[in-house]
Structure formats: C-alpha cells, structure tokens
Backbone as ProteinMPNN parsed JSONL, in Angstrom:
{"seq_chain_A": "XXXXXXXXXXXXXXXXXXXXXXXXXXXXXXXXXXXXXXXXXXXXXXXXXXXXXXXXXXXXXXXXXXXXXXXXXXXXXXXXXXXXXXXXXXXXXXXXXXXXXXXX", "coords_chain_A": {"N_chain_A": [[0.776, -1.008, 0.181], [0.486, 1.895, -1.055], [-0.138, 3.978, 0.194], [0.367, 3.885, 2.496], [3.113, 3.744, 3.007], [4.26, 5.768, 2.228], [3.249, 7.158, 3.897], [4.676, 6.035, 6.259], [7.265, 6.78, 5.321], [7.324, 9.299, 5.739], [7.099, 9.457, 8.585], [9.442, 8.088, 9.311], [11.773, 10.481, 9.031], [10.85, 12.106, 10.19], [11.274, 11.512, 12.652], [14.231, 10.821, 12.411], [14.999, 13.474, 12.201], [14.242, 14.193, 14.414], [15.833, 13.211, 16.224], [18.201, 14.209, 15.402], [18.241, 16.585, 15.472], [18.12, 16.47, 18.902], [20.658, 15.441, 19.447], [22.262, 17.624, 18.306], [21.489, 19.784, 20.17], [22.354, 18.666, 22.686], [25.111, 19.069, 21.542], [25.338, 21.426, 21.576], [25.027, 22.83, 24.219], [26.93, 23.558, 26.411], [28.4, 25.545, 25.51], [26.79, 27.225, 23.403], [24.275, 27.623, 24.471], [21.732, 29.413, 23.681], [21.264, 28.342, 21.289], [21.468, 25.639, 21.451], [19.146, 25.516, 22.519], [17.264, 26.453, 20.889], [17.705, 23.831, 19.153], [16.38, 21.634, 20.609], [14.212, 22.422, 21.219], [13.372, 21.978, 18.143], [13.173, 19.326, 18.021], [11.006, 18.649, 19.541], [9.554, 19.441, 18.257], [9.516, 18.231, 16.231], [8.5, 15.478, 16.775], [6.385, 16.289, 17.339], [5.109, 16.441, 14.839], [4.272, 13.864, 14.125], [2.082, 12.613, 14.816], [-0.343, 13.76, 13.867], [-0.435, 12.335, 11.024], [0.422, 9.801, 11.692], [-1.863, 8.879, 12.777], [-3.278, 9.539, 10.805], [-2.846, 7.046, 9.155], [-3.707, 4.98, 10.324], [-6.217, 5.362, 10.384], [-6.993, 5.58, 7.759], [-6.099, 2.599, 7.684], [-8.439, 1.348, 9.246], [-10.627, 2.413, 7.751], [-9.823, 1.278, 5.358], [-10.768, -1.484, 6.417], [-13.083, -1.692, 6.939], [-14.384, -1.513, 4.527], [-12.909, -3.204, 2.939], [-12.571, -5.662, 4.057], [-10.148, -7.778, 6.565], [-6.78, -6.442, 5.745], [-4.335, -7.223, 3.866], [-2.376, -9.93, 5.76], [0.836, -9.289, 5.093], [0.87, -7.041, 5.0], [0.305, -5.557, 6.959], [1.84, -7.529, 8.848], [3.832, -5.875, 8.074], [4.097, -3.091, 8.841], [3.482, -3.29, 11.617], [6.016, -4.757, 12.458], [7.322, -2.062, 11.302], [5.974, -0.104, 12.962], [6.359, -0.776, 15.741], [9.367, -0.177, 15.821], [9.514, 2.71, 15.311], [8.45, 3.185, 17.905], [10.124, 2.526, 19.284], [12.0, 3.907, 19.206], [11.415, 6.828, 18.976], [10.762, 6.792, 21.838], [13.503, 6.581, 23.135], [14.331, 9.083, 21.807], [12.696, 10.743, 23.062], [13.421, 10.193, 26.305], [16.151, 11.546, 25.675], [15.664, 13.804, 25.678], [14.205, 14.602, 27.779], [16.586, 14.344, 29.283], [18.309, 16.296, 28.601], [16.915, 17.938, 29.445], [16.848, 18.158, 32.035], [19.508, 18.896, 32.709], [21.805, 17.281, 32.1]], "CA_chain_A": [[0.234, -0.161, -0.072], [1.494, 3.411, -1.632], [-0.201, 5.24, 0.956], [0.846, 3.451, 4.079], [4.877, 3.829, 2.838], [4.187, 7.515, 1.973], [3.165, 8.089, 5.75], [5.931, 5.897, 6.54], [8.695, 7.508, 5.124], [7.747, 10.537, 6.156], [7.452, 9.7, 9.683], [10.951, 7.347, 9.717], [12.361, 11.319, 8.451], [10.752, 13.326, 11.258], [12.066, 10.564, 13.621], [15.826, 10.75, 12.348], [15.212, 14.565, 12.637], [14.244, 14.832, 15.75], [17.122, 12.614, 17.003], [19.982, 14.876, 14.701], [17.976, 17.842, 16.74], [18.161, 16.556, 20.164], [21.843, 15.229, 19.63], [22.814, 18.782, 18.452], [21.285, 20.598, 21.47], [23.657, 18.316, 23.762], [26.649, 19.486, 21.47], [25.904, 23.114, 21.956], [24.771, 23.277, 25.226], [27.604, 24.482, 27.285], [28.953, 27.613, 24.517], [26.151, 27.998, 22.733], [22.916, 27.449, 25.135], [20.51, 29.402, 22.872], [21.404, 27.319, 19.68], [20.899, 24.254, 22.36], [17.468, 25.711, 23.663], [16.242, 25.95, 19.258], [17.619, 22.371, 18.742], [15.879, 21.254, 21.651], [12.3, 22.588, 20.192], [13.032, 21.363, 17.243], [13.073, 17.966, 18.147], [9.984, 18.511, 19.932], [8.397, 20.037, 16.841], [10.029, 16.994, 15.308], [8.081, 14.429, 17.244], [4.773, 16.208, 17.242], [4.676, 16.45, 13.368], [4.464, 12.719, 14.035], [1.136, 12.091, 15.348], [-1.778, 13.549, 12.652], [0.569, 10.98, 9.63], [0.076, 8.147, 12.426], [-3.497, 9.211, 12.752], [-4.163, 9.047, 9.57], [-2.396, 5.747, 8.911], [-4.559, 4.563, 11.852], [-7.795, 5.929, 9.616], [-6.587, 4.185, 6.97], [-6.553, 0.378, 7.838], [-9.706, 1.364, 9.383], [-11.191, 2.389, 6.726], [-9.69, -0.038, 4.205], [-10.975, -2.832, 7.068], [-14.396, -0.996, 6.142], [-14.251, -1.256, 2.872], [-12.489, -4.446, 2.318], [-11.571, -6.814, 5.355], [-9.042, -6.992, 6.752], [-5.825, -5.999, 5.083], [-3.651, -8.324, 3.451], [-1.658, -10.014, 6.531], [1.956, -9.49, 4.708], [0.87, -5.569, 4.878], [0.156, -5.329, 8.644], [2.887, -7.839, 10.051], [5.249, -4.885, 7.831], [3.327, -2.71, 9.33], [3.999, -3.831, 13.134], [6.682, -4.271, 12.643], [7.842, -0.82, 11.556], [5.382, 0.917, 13.983], [7.266, -0.992, 16.938], [10.683, 0.2, 15.472], [9.4, 3.742, 15.326], [7.39, 3.389, 19.034], [11.036, 2.501, 20.273], [13.596, 5.17, 18.643], [11.093, 7.976, 19.539], [11.617, 6.768, 23.394], [15.032, 6.774, 22.665], [14.554, 9.906, 21.892], [12.004, 11.57, 24.729], [14.686, 9.942, 26.769], [17.193, 12.406, 25.542], [15.035, 14.925, 25.76], [14.035, 14.777, 29.431], [18.114, 14.53, 29.663], [18.955, 16.967, 27.965], [15.879, 19.361, 29.901], [16.967, 17.695, 33.472], [20.503, 19.677, 32.8], [22.505, 16.231, 31.93]], "C_chain_A": [[1.112, 1.511, -0.064], [1.216, 4.1, -0.195], [0.555, 4.938, 2.265], [2.444, 4.043, 3.827], [4.769, 5.1, 2.651], [4.623, 8.083, 3.779], [4.564, 7.339, 6.167], [7.116, 6.378, 7.043], [8.996, 8.655, 5.912], [8.007, 10.03, 8.068], [8.573, 8.68, 10.415], [11.982, 9.007, 9.906], [12.077, 11.938, 9.634], [11.336, 12.471, 12.165], [13.609, 10.93, 13.654], [15.835, 12.406, 12.082], [15.416, 14.757, 13.541], [15.53, 14.324, 16.687], [18.497, 13.452, 16.837], [19.933, 15.594, 16.229], [18.415, 17.91, 17.559], [19.737, 16.395, 20.367], [22.634, 16.15, 19.707], [22.851, 19.441, 19.717], [22.192, 19.671, 22.261], [25.013, 18.776, 23.013], [26.843, 20.544, 21.778], [25.277, 23.454, 22.939], [25.386, 24.175, 25.825], [27.668, 25.703, 26.38], [27.998, 27.995, 24.238], [24.513, 27.614, 23.286], [21.502, 27.618, 23.791], [20.025, 28.451, 21.723], [21.196, 25.955, 20.155], [19.66, 24.421, 22.142], [17.047, 25.405, 21.847], [16.54, 24.469, 19.23], [16.79, 21.721, 19.771], [14.482, 21.282, 21.122], [12.197, 21.962, 19.198], [12.887, 20.2, 17.368], [12.556, 17.727, 18.755], [9.244, 19.003, 18.712], [8.401, 18.311, 16.447], [8.966, 15.965, 15.462], [6.499, 14.861, 17.301], [4.229, 16.315, 15.926], [3.74, 14.694, 13.205], [2.265, 12.214, 13.838], [-0.602, 12.39, 14.213], [-1.214, 12.165, 11.595], [0.147, 9.891, 10.267], [-1.702, 8.007, 12.616], [-4.169, 8.876, 11.863], [-3.965, 7.864, 8.707], [-3.266, 4.802, 9.514], [-6.038, 4.23, 10.634], [-7.98, 5.136, 8.487], [-6.45, 3.023, 6.718], [-7.827, 1.005, 7.991], [-10.718, 1.3, 8.317], [-11.414, 1.184, 5.606], [-10.94, -1.085, 4.69], [-12.625, -2.758, 6.65], [-15.232, -2.008, 5.391], [-13.984, -3.014, 1.939], [-12.517, -5.785, 3.353], [-10.316, -6.799, 5.592], [-8.145, -7.63, 6.194], [-5.007, -7.434, 5.034], [-2.227, -8.679, 4.742], [-0.213, -9.527, 6.37], [2.134, -7.807, 5.603], [0.68, -5.395, 6.719], [1.554, -5.814, 9.394], [4.19, -6.831, 9.802], [4.727, -3.76, 8.837], [3.457, -2.439, 11.144], [4.857, -3.49, 13.324], [7.923, -2.942, 12.552], [7.134, 0.256, 12.431], [6.652, 0.674, 15.295], [8.706, -0.35, 16.769], [10.362, 1.66, 15.77], [9.213, 4.148, 17.017], [9.202, 3.29, 19.959], [12.611, 3.314, 19.914], [12.427, 6.604, 19.069], [10.47, 7.916, 20.922], [12.074, 6.871, 23.974], [14.878, 8.517, 22.98], [13.762, 11.257, 22.954], [13.011, 11.247, 25.789], [15.685, 11.171, 27.23], [16.585, 13.453, 26.044], [14.782, 15.728, 26.822], [15.66, 14.849, 30.089], [18.383, 15.739, 29.609], [17.836, 18.62, 29.298], [16.075, 19.305, 31.712], [18.876, 18.167, 33.708], [21.576, 18.081, 32.788], [23.456, 16.595, 30.57]], "O_chain_A": [[1.975, 2.006, 0.661], [2.094, 4.659, 0.463], [1.232, 5.741, 2.908], [2.847, 4.868, 4.647], [5.698, 5.608, 3.278], [5.437, 8.739, 4.429], [5.539, 8.055, 6.398], [7.724, 6.469, 8.11], [10.016, 9.04, 6.484], [9.053, 10.304, 8.657], [8.656, 8.466, 11.624], [12.875, 8.966, 10.753], [13.053, 12.38, 10.24], [12.332, 13.072, 12.567], [14.18, 11.275, 14.689], [16.943, 12.724, 11.65], [16.424, 15.344, 13.934], [16.047, 14.933, 17.624], [19.474, 13.496, 17.584], [20.585, 15.546, 17.272], [19.151, 18.872, 17.78], [20.252, 17.043, 21.279], [23.545, 16.179, 20.534], [23.892, 19.68, 20.329], [23.164, 20.376, 22.532], [26.018, 18.887, 23.716], [27.92, 20.984, 22.181], [24.759, 24.56, 22.788], [24.96, 25.32, 25.974], [27.007, 26.723, 26.576], [27.791, 29.155, 24.592], [23.646, 27.345, 22.454], [20.756, 26.805, 23.245], [18.93, 28.002, 21.384], [20.774, 25.11, 19.366], [19.005, 23.539, 21.585], [16.592, 24.311, 21.513], [15.531, 23.766, 19.288], [16.457, 20.72, 19.138], [13.808, 20.342, 20.7], [11.17, 21.31, 19.008], [12.16, 19.836, 16.443], [12.827, 16.618, 19.218], [8.089, 18.618, 18.534], [7.487, 17.487, 16.422], [8.468, 15.514, 14.431], [5.566, 14.059, 17.309], [3.008, 16.294, 15.774], [2.843, 14.439, 12.401], [1.58, 11.693, 12.958], [-1.529, 11.626, 13.943], [-1.8, 11.083, 11.618], [-0.45, 9.008, 9.652], [-2.443, 7.026, 12.544], [-5.213, 8.226, 11.812], [-4.674, 7.62, 7.731], [-3.43, 3.725, 8.94], [-6.58, 3.187, 10.268], [-8.832, 4.276, 8.264], [-6.655, 2.457, 5.644], [-8.429, 1.262, 6.949], [-11.469, 0.359, 8.06], [-12.366, 0.531, 5.178], [-11.825, -1.494, 3.938], [-13.24, -3.686, 6.125], [-16.156, -2.81, 5.528], [-14.484, -3.622, 0.992], [-12.446, -6.923, 2.888], [-9.469, -6.076, 5.067], [-8.171, -8.842, 5.981], [-5.017, -8.383, 5.818], [-1.238, -7.945, 4.761], [0.269, -9.251, 7.468], [2.989, -7.442, 6.41], [1.591, -4.827, 7.322], [2.239, -5.137, 10.16], [5.165, -6.714, 10.544], [5.36, -3.831, 9.89], [3.505, -1.325, 11.665], [5.142, -2.48, 13.969], [8.926, -2.77, 13.244], [7.641, 1.364, 12.605], [7.501, 1.471, 15.695], [9.189, 0.023, 17.838], [11.073, 2.021, 16.708], [9.697, 5.194, 17.45], [9.426, 3.87, 21.021], [13.782, 3.233, 20.287], [13.072, 7.507, 19.602], [9.715, 8.827, 21.262], [11.839, 7.158, 25.147], [15.193, 9.094, 24.021], [14.22, 12.317, 23.381], [13.534, 12.271, 26.23], [15.971, 11.631, 28.336], [17.135, 14.03, 26.982], [14.952, 16.938, 26.973], [15.894, 15.328, 31.199], [18.726, 16.319, 30.639], [18.143, 19.753, 29.669], [15.61, 20.13, 32.498], [19.467, 17.811, 34.727], [22.146, 17.965, 33.872], [24.258, 15.768, 30.138]]}, "name": "protein", "num_of_chains": 1, "seq": "XXXXXXXXXXXXXXXXXXXXXXXXXXXXXXXXXXXXXXXXXXXXXXXXXXXXXXXXXXXXXXXXXXXXXXXXXXXXXXXXXXXXXXXXXXXXXXXXXXXXXXXX"}
C-alpha cells in the first residue's frame, strides 16, 4: 500500500530529524545555550508532527477494513514491525529530551 509507505517514510524522516536535533542540542548546550535550546525545541516539534500522520494511517487501515475486510497479513505484519521500531526510537529520543531538560 503506497499510502502507508509514503506516510511511514515521512514518520521515519521526522524521527531522524528529531534525533539529530536533540543530539545537536547536547553538542551546543554549554557553549551556545540559545542554539542548543532551539535544537531541543525543533526535536520536540519533529516528534509532534508525527501524530497526525500516524492518525491518518490508523484511519486508512480502519477504512480499508470497513470496505474490504482484513488487510493482507503481510501488509499488517510490516506495518506492525515498522511501528514497533518507530516507538522504540521515539522513546529513546524522549529520554534524551528529558535528559537535556534535566540538565544532563
């Protein structure tokens, strides 16, 4: 399903941006605190952008089920696998954001 793949690609890109930005925040925290805070804020924003895309994927799958029955098992298996990986990465980024916020 190209719709799910396109949405998934965007989610992965936003996760990658969020991770890069929080790591940049740590890099600049001591010498350039204002810049570091900007990177931190971008990291937060990058993760916030994911929710509406994820919600759209869920709605698409629900609509597909209503119109066609269960989606093909391989499609759901791939989606579930990708979704678990994304959740793990997002949780790691949130831990880094929390560490940044707590002064570490």
